[in-house]
C-alpha positions in Angstrom: -58.4 57.3 18.2 -60.4 58.9 15.7 -59.9 62.4 14.3 -61.9 64.6 11.9 -60.1 67.4 10.4 -62.6 70.0 9.5 -60.7 72.5 7.4 -61.5 75.7 5.1 -59.8 74.4 1.8 -57.1 72.0 1.1 -55.1 74.5 -1.6 -51.7 74.7 -1.2 -50.7 76.4 1.7 -49.3 76.8 4.9 -52.2 75.6 7.1 -53.1 73.2 4.9 -49.5 71.3 4.0 -48.9 71.2 7.6 -52.1 68.9 8.0 -51.3 67.0 5.2 -48.0 66.0 6.8 -48.9 65.6 10.3 -51.2 62.7 9.3 -48.6 61.7 7.2 -45.9 61.5 10.4 -48.7 59.8 12.4 -50.0 57.2 10.4 -50.1 54.4 12.7 -52.6 51.3 14.0 -55.3 52.5 15.8 -55.4 55.8 14.9 -57.4 57.1 12.0 -57.7 60.8 10.4 -61.0 61.9 8.4 -60.2 65.0 6.6 -63.7 67.9 5.6 -63.1 70.2 3.5 -65.2 73.1 3.4 -64.8 74.7 0.2 -64.4 72.7 -3.7 -60.7 73.7 -4.1 -59.2 70.8 -2.8 -56.6 69.8 -4.9 -54.3 68.8 -1.6 -57.2 66.1 -1.8 -55.0 63.9 -3.6 -51.9 63.4 -1.5 -54.2 62.5 1.5 -56.4 59.6 -0.4 -53.0 58.3 -1.1 -52.2 58.2 2.5 -55.7 56.2 3.0 -57.2 59.0 4.2 -60.9 59.3 3.8 -61.6 63.2 2.6 -65.0 64.7 1.9 -65.4 67.7 0.4 -68.7 69.6 1.6 -68.7 72.1 -1.6 -69.4 75.2 0.2 -69.3 78.2 -1.8 -67.3 81.4 -0.9 -69.6 83.3 2.2 -71.4 81.9 4.3 -72.3 78.8 4.0 -76.4 78.4 3.7 -78.6 76.0 5.8 -78.1 72.4 3.6 -74.4 72.4 3.8 -74.0 73.4 7.4 -76.9 70.1 7.9 -74.7 68.1 6.1 -71.6 68.8 8.0 -73.6 67.8 11.3 -74.6 64.3 9.8 -71.3 63.9 8.4 -69.4 64.4 11.6 -72.9 62.4 13.4 -71.9 59.6 11.0 -67.9 59.5 11.6 -68.3 59.6 15.7 -65.0 61.1 16.2 -63.2 61.3 19.3 -61.5 64.0 18.6 -62.7 67.3 15.4 -59.4 69.6 14.6 -60.9 72.3 13.3 -58.1 74.4 10.6 -58.5 78.1 10.3 -61.2 80.8 11.1 -64.3 79.6 8.8 -63.4 75.8 9.8 -63.5 77.0 13.5 -66.7 78.6 13.3 -69.2 76.1 11.4 -67.0 72.8 12.7 -67.5 73.9 16.3 -70.9 74.5 15.6 -71.5 71.2 13.7 -70.0 69.2 16.6 -72.1 70.4 18.7 -75.1 70.3 16.7 -74.4 66.5 16.1 -74.4 65.8 20.0 -77.6 67.6 19.9 -79.0 65.2 16.9 -77.7 62.0 19.0 -79.2 63.4 22.0 -82.1 64.0 20.4 -83.0 60.2 19.2 -81.2 59.1 22.7 -78.2 57.7 21.6 -75.3 58.3 24.3 -72.1 59.2 22.6 -69.7 61.3 24.3 -69.2 64.7 22.7 -65.8 64.6 21.1 -62.9 67.1 22.5 -63.3 69.8 20.2 -60.0 71.9 18.8 -59.8 75.1 17.2 -57.0 75.9 14.8 -55.2 79.5 14.7 -53.1 79.3 11.6 -52.8 83.3 11.5 -50.6 85.8 13.2 -52.5 88.9 13.3 -56.6 89.2 14.3 -57.0 92.5 12.5 -56.5 90.4 8.9 -54.8 93.1 7.3 -55.7 92.2 3.2 -58.2 90.1 4.2 -61.9 89.5 3.0 -64.5 91.5 6.0 -66.1 88.0 6.3 -63.0 86.8 7.5 -62.4 89.8 9.8 -66.1 89.4 11.1 -66.0 85.7 11.4 -62.9 85.7 13.8 -64.5 88.0 15.9 -67.1 86.2 16.2 -64.9 83.2 17.0 -63.4 85.2 19.8 -66.8 86.0 21.3 -67.6 82.4 21.4 -64.1 81.3 22.2 -64.2 81.0 26.2 -67.9 78.0 25.6 -66.8 76.1 22.5 -63.7 74.9 22.2 -61.8 72.7 24.4 -58.7 73.5 23.1 -57.6 77.0 20.7 -54.3 75.3 19.4 -51.9 78.7 18.0 -49.6 78.0 15.3 -46.7 80.5 16.8 -46.2 82.4 20.3 -47.4 85.9 18.7 -50.4 84.1 17.4 -51.8 83.3 20.7 -50.4 87.0 21.8 -52.3 88.8 19.1 -55.6 86.6 19.8 -55.5 87.0 23.6 -55.3 90.9 22.8 -58.2 90.6 20.1 -60.6 88.9 22.9 -59.9 85.1 22.6 -60.0 83.0 25.9 -56.6 82.9 27.0 -56.9 80.2 29.6 -57.7 77.9 25.7 -55.1 78.7 24.5 -51.5 76.5 23.6 -49.0 76.8 21.2 -47.8 73.9 19.0 -45.2 75.2 16.0 -45.7 74.0 12.5 -43.2 71.4 12.3 -41.0 70.8 9.2 -40.5 67.5 7.1 -37.2 66.8 7.2 -36.9 64.0 4.8 -38.2 65.5 1.9 -36.7 69.5 2.8 -33.0 68.6 2.8 -29.5 69.9 1.0 -29.4 68.8 -2.5 -26.1 69.3 -4.1 -27.5 69.4 -8.0 -30.2 71.7 -7.3 -28.0 74.7 -7.1 -26.8 73.7 -11.1 -30.6 72.2 -12.3 -32.0 75.3 -10.5 -29.8 77.4 -12.8 -30.2 75.8 -15.7 -33.6 75.7 -15.6 -33.8 79.3 -15.0 -31.2 80.1 -18.3 -28.5 82.0 -15.9 -24.8 80.9 -15.2 -23.9 78.3 -12.6 -21.8 81.0 -10.7 -25.2 83.6 -10.7 -26.2 84.8 -7.1 -29.5 83.6 -6.6 -32.3 85.0 -4.2 -35.6 82.9 -4.2 -39.3 83.5 -2.0 -41.8 81.0 -2.5 -45.6 82.2 -1.1 -48.9 83.1 -2.6 -50.3 86.4 -4.5 -52.0 88.2 -1.3 -51.4 91.5 0.4 -50.1 90.2 3.4 -47.3 88.9 1.4 -46.0 92.4 0.7 -44.3 91.8 -2.5 -43.9 95.7 -3.3 -41.6 95.4 -0.7 -39.7 92.6 -1.8 -39.7 94.1 -5.3 -38.4 97.9 -3.6 -35.5 95.4 -1.9 -34.5 94.0 -5.4 -33.8 97.3 -6.6 -31.8 97.9 -3.8 -29.8 94.3 -4.4 -29.9 94.8 -8.6 -27.8 98.3 -7.7 -25.3 96.9 -5.9 -24.9 93.8 -7.6 -26.1 93.9 -10.5 -25.5 90.4 -11.6 -27.8 89.3 -8.9 -30.6 87.1 -10.0 -34.1 86.7 -8.2 -36.7 83.6 -8.7 -40.6 84.0 -7.6 -42.8 81.2 -7.0 -46.3 80.3 -5.9 -50.1 81.1 -6.5 -50.3 83.8 -8.7 -46.6 84.7 -9.0 -46.0 83.6 -12.7 -46.5 85.6 -16.2 -50.2 85.9 -16.6 -49.9 87.9 -13.4 -50.4 91.5 -14.9 -50.2 93.2 -11.9 -47.1 91.8 -10.7 -45.4 92.2 -13.8 -46.0 96.1 -13.9 -44.7 96.2 -10.3 -41.6 94.5 -12.0 -41.4 96.6 -14.6 -41.9 99.4 -13.0 -38.9 98.9 -11.2 -36.6 98.4 -13.9 -36.0 94.9 -12.6 -38.1 92.1 -14.8 -35.2 91.0 -17.1 -33.6 89.9 -13.4 -36.7 88.3 -12.2 -38.8 84.8 -13.4 -41.6 84.0 -11.7 -42.3 80.4 -12.0 -45.4 79.9 -10.4 -46.6 76.9 -7.9 -44.2 74.3 -7.5 -44.9 70.5 -7.1 -41.7 70.1 -5.5 -40.5 73.5 -3.9 -37.7 71.4 -2.1 -35.4 71.2 -5.8 -36.1 74.8 -6.1 -35.9 76.1 -2.2 -32.3 73.7 -2.5 -30.8 75.4 -5.5 -30.6 79.4 -3.6 -28.2 81.4 -1.9 -30.6 82.8 0.1 -34.0 82.7 0.9 -36.1 85.7 1.2 -39.4 86.6 3.1 -40.9 89.9 3.1 -44.5 89.2 4.8 -46.0 91.9 6.5 -47.5 89.1 8.8 -47.4 85.7 9.5 -47.6 82.9 12.5 -44.2 80.8 12.0 -43.8 80.4 8.3 -43.4 77.3 7.5 -41.3 78.3 4.3 -39.0 80.0 6.1 -38.6 76.4 8.2 -38.8 74.4 5.0 -35.4 76.4 3.6 -33.3 76.6 6.5 -34.2 72.3 6.1 -32.4 72.7 2.8 -29.8 74.8 4.6 -30.4 78.0 2.5 -29.7 80.7 5.1 -33.0 83.4 5.2 -33.1 87.3 5.3 -37.3 87.6 6.5 -39.3 90.3 8.3 -39.7 90.1 11.9 -43.5 89.3 11.4 -45.0 86.0 13.7 -42.4 83.8 15.1 -40.3 84.8 12.5 -36.9 85.7 14.9 -37.5 82.6 16.7 -37.5 80.5 14.0 -33.8 81.8 12.2 -32.3 82.4 15.1 -28.5 83.4 14.4 -29.0 82.0 11.1 -30.0 84.4 9.4 -31.2 88.5 9.1 -34.0 89.6 10.2 -35.2 93.0 9.3 -38.7 95.1 10.3 -41.5 94.9 8.4 -42.4 96.8 5.5 -39.0 98.3 5.2 -37.2 97.8 1.7 -34.1 99.3 2.2 -33.8 97.3 5.5 -34.6 94.3 3.9 -32.3 95.5 0.1 -29.0 95.6 3.2 -30.0 92.4 4.7 -29.7 90.2 1.8 -27.0 92.3 0.5 -24.7 91.1 3.4 -25.6 88.1 3.1 -24.7 87.9 -0.7 -21.6 89.3 0.0 -20.3 86.8 2.4 -17.9 84.0 1.0 -18.9 80.9 0.2 -17.8 78.8 2.9 -19.5 81.2 5.5 -23.0 81.3 3.3 -22.8 77.2 4.1 -21.6 77.3 7.4 -24.9 79.3 8.1 -27.2 77.1 6.1 -25.5 73.9 8.0 -26.4 75.9 11.4 -29.8 76.6 9.7 -31.0 72.9 9.3 -29.3 71.9 12.7 -31.9 74.5 14.1 -34.9 72.9 12.6 -33.7 69.6 13.9 -33.5 70.7 17.2 -37.0 72.3 17.8 -38.8 72.3 14.6 -38.9 68.9 13.4 -42.7 67.3 12.1 -42.0 64.2 14.8 -42.0 66.9 17.2 -44.9 68.7 16.2 -47.3 65.5 16.0 -46.2 64.7 19.3 -47.5 67.9 21.0 -50.6 67.7 19.2 -51.0 64.0 20.1 -50.9 65.3 23.9 -52.9 68.3 23.3 -56.2 65.4 21.9 -55.1 63.1 25.0 -55.2 65.5 27.4 -58.6 67.1 25.7 -60.0 63.5 25.8 -59.0 63.1 29.6 -60.6 65.9 30.7 -63.7 65.7 28.3 -64.2 62.3 30.3 -63.6 63.9 33.8 -66.4 66.0 32.7 -68.8 63.3 31.7 -68.4 61.3 35.0 
């Protein structure tokens, strides 16, 4: 089976990282992956190349593609002759879906009898309203909703909440299925040395309580709520410290630095930017926090849980389903509730935090492993291919 993945970009994000992990997990004889990135932003391309995957970068500029880049995508899909085209995120769903039909039309015009590949879209956002996203992204999502009953064979959603939101927004319910993001349990696991190493790198004491948050700097992550919750924790536990990691969460971000200074907590928070080895940071925390106003199934929560770190998170997407009874879930955009929940976990005895951490990893092992996720993707591909072959008879 040859699977061509068309993705908006290969930046370090949840969907992009999930693609890399799925490919790594699924590598075996008789299965071939090719990845096409629409954007020039492709720092994860090297990881795929190391896995022996062919990566093509279309080089599309921000905004709507020009006709030349679209024709190139059609030509590539024609050349590759995939069995399955899997698109990832709205821009790739629209452009990759149209190009898949364009490649089939090109084959028809030259008299080639090659069946159209199974086409699957990927939905990796919960809220179709896309608060905080660009206007163009919202338009593209609405365009996808309008053609969702005719273009893709299946629509893969990363969470039940994403499926419900997009169904309400006009996506075709009959073509939608849910495959939760999977966690790489070999990479993300408890590390007894990580606690000491992380605290040493941050210049804080070995016994200092430490809360972390990981993500890109984006309105949907609602760092304003996290900062207000930090203030509540510091008032109750002045010795507590925080670390923020991810794209844009670094000292050069003047806007973020101003927010921390205004809250009077800059002294208690380290901004460390993107992490090449996030598992080391996660495993060194006492508590992980997620303050987002919208999510699908947040992979980073599952990663922290796999590292045996209890989590406090806002009740968005399938976060509550992911955490279960191993942490705390609070309403979004409620700094007081988030702060209280963080304090309640940090106040627990060390052995109770350890027990919650063990339970968190067991939950990921049972329900959210990367192997289980790939099995669901493969089953969905085989099912879609079978329907395509039946319709061709």
